[in-house]
N, C-alpha and C positions, 0 to 999 in steps of 0.2 A: 483530542481529535483521533488518536490512534487506538481507541478502544470504544466498545459499544456504549451508547447512551440511550436510554429509553426515550421515546417520543411518539408523536402521532402524525408524522409526515407521510407523504405518499410512499416514499421508499421504505419506511418502517412497516407499512402494511403489506408490502409485496412479499410473495413467497421467496424464500432464500434461493430456491432453484431458478426462479425467474431472474433474480439479481445476478447469479453466477452466469447464467446464459447470456444476459445482456453484456456483462463484462467481457466474456469471451468473444462475443460478436464485435464489440467495440475494438478490442485488441486486433482481431483479424482484419477488420476494415481499415484500422489505422496503419497497419503494415502493408496492406494491399494498395492503398492510395497515399503516396508520399509527396504528392504535388502540393503547391500552395492552396489550390482549391480544396484538396482533400483535407488539409490541415484546418482550413476555415470551417468545413463541415464538422470535423472532429471537435473543434473549439465550441461550436454551437451545441453539439451533443453533450459535451462535458458540462457546459453551463446548465443544460436541462437536468442532468443527473444531480448536480449540486443543488439546484433549486428544489428538486423533488425530495432531497434529503434535508432541506432547511439549513444548508451550510453556507457560510460566508466565504467566498474564494480568498479574500484577504487573510482571514483567520487560518484557513488551511495552508496557504502559502507560508505564513509565519511558522506554522508547525513543521513544515517541510523545509525550513530555511537551510538546513545542513545538506539535504539532498539537492537543493537548488545550486549550492556551490559545486557539488560534484557534476551536475548536468551541464554547468557552464564551462567546466574545465576543458571539455572536448573542443568546442568552438574556439576557445581562447588559444589553446595550444596548436590547433590546426592552421592558424594564420601565420605561424612562424615558419620561415624558410631559411635553410642553411645556405645563404648566399644572397646577393642583391636580388630584389629590393628588401630582403629580410622579413618583410611583412606583406602577406597577400590576403586581403580581406575576402576576396572571391572564394577562397578555399574554405571559409567558415560557413558558407551557405548551407551545404548539405549536413554537416554536423549540427548546426543550429536547428535545422528542421527536425533532425532525428532527436535531439535533446528536448525540443518542444513536444514532440509526439510522446516521448517517455513521460514528460511532466503531466500531460493530459491523462495518460493512463494511471499515473499515481493519484491524481485527483479523483478519478473514478473509483479507484481502490479504497481511498479514504472514505468516500461516501458509503461504500459497501460495509466496511468495518464499523463505521459509526452507526449504522442502522440495522445491523444483523447480530443477534446474540450468538455467542460461540457455539452453543448447543445446536442452534438451527443450522449454522454453517457445517457442523459435523454431520448432521442428519442429511443435508443436501449433498455433500460429497459422497456419503455412503449410498445415497440413492443413485447418483450418477455412476459410481464405480462399485458394483456389488461385490460381496465376498470379503475375504480377509484383507486383500489389498486396499479396498475402500475403507475398511475399518481402521487399518493402519494409517492411511493418509488422513482420515478424519481425526484420528487421535493426535497426529502430528500437528495439523493445522490448529486444532483446539489448544494445544499446549503453547504454540507460538503466539496465538492471539492473546492468551492469558499472560504469558511471560514477558512479551515485548514491552507493553506499557510499564510494567514494573521495572524492567531494566533501564528504560529511558528515564523514569523517575529517579532511579539510583544515580545515573550519570548527571542529571540536573542537580541533585543534592550534592554530589561530589564537586561539581563546578562552583556551586555556591560556597561550599566549605573552603575550597582553595582560595576563592576570592576574598573570603572573610579573614583569611590568614595571610593577607598581603600577597596573594598569588599574582595579582596583576603587575606587581613589581619584579617578579621573577622572569628569567629568560623564557622565551617561547618553548624551547625544547624541554625545559624543566617542567613547565605546566603540562605539556603534552605527555611527558613520561608519568607524572603523578596521576593525571586523569586516566591514562591507559591502564596503569597497574592497579589503580583503585577500582576501575570498572571491571577488570578481569577478576579481581578478588571477589567483588560482589556477585559477578556472574557465577563463579564456582560455588559460592555460598548458596545462591538461589537454586542452582541445579541440584546440589546435595539436599537441600530442604525439600525441593519438589520430589526428588526420588523417594525420600522417606515418607512423604505425604501419600504418594501413589501406592507405595507398599502397604501403608497403614490402612488405606481405603480399599485394598484388594482390587487393584486395577482390573477392569473387565474389558475383554476384546469385543464383547457383544452387549453394550449397554442399551438401556431403553431410551430411544431417541424421541424427541417431541414429534407429534403428528404433523404432517405437512399436507397442504391442500391448496389448490389453485382457486383464486377468487376472481370475480369480474374485473377487479382492478389490475389483475395480472395480464389480461389479454392485450391491452395497448402496449405494454412493455414487451411482450412476446412478439407482437407484430413489428415493433421497432427492431428487435434483435434479428428476426428473420429478414427484415428489409436490409439491415446492415450486412448480413451474410450474403444476400443476393447482390448488393452493391460491390462487395469485395470480389465476388466471382466475376462480375461484369468488368 
């Protein structure tokens, strides 16, 4: 889910600049309207984005299960009070709404990554931010998009290897230590290999990017983005 997959969905056919603009508009509107009504509208928009990308929300949530744990920690800890009554559920309302807003934005981001080739993302960023700064940001985003799925796969393989060696019978802190150290070793190995590969390929700051062009299918998405920006201002 966290890497590009070819397809013929509506989101696949959109220009990457349109998808970036829609993402930005959704994020601005989400933080401008933090009421339950705003979150309800954000939920509907998130559902539309996932449907346009042919993504199953349940599958995406399974892929983001570790991030779900992190987003629920805020509301859980916020209910704790140092003194009677020790637990105040009312204090969890605002953190829960904030966590849900972040979750919706993560789902929208997954839809973008799943439907946009890395080269197209780089070309879109360089179009939005011209010059050397844009080329640097585009290069960084491209490397992250390519490296992140590989690192996640390494962590998954390490977990399977630990479990296969009776890791589930070890103390929790020992499993965390083994997984953390193993992941860091793989990260350094990957970075070193990536550095050598970039040097071998004569990394260019001014590569030839794929051509971009707006089509008829982009206009409804752009109208939605401008509508969200207007709603955020209002």
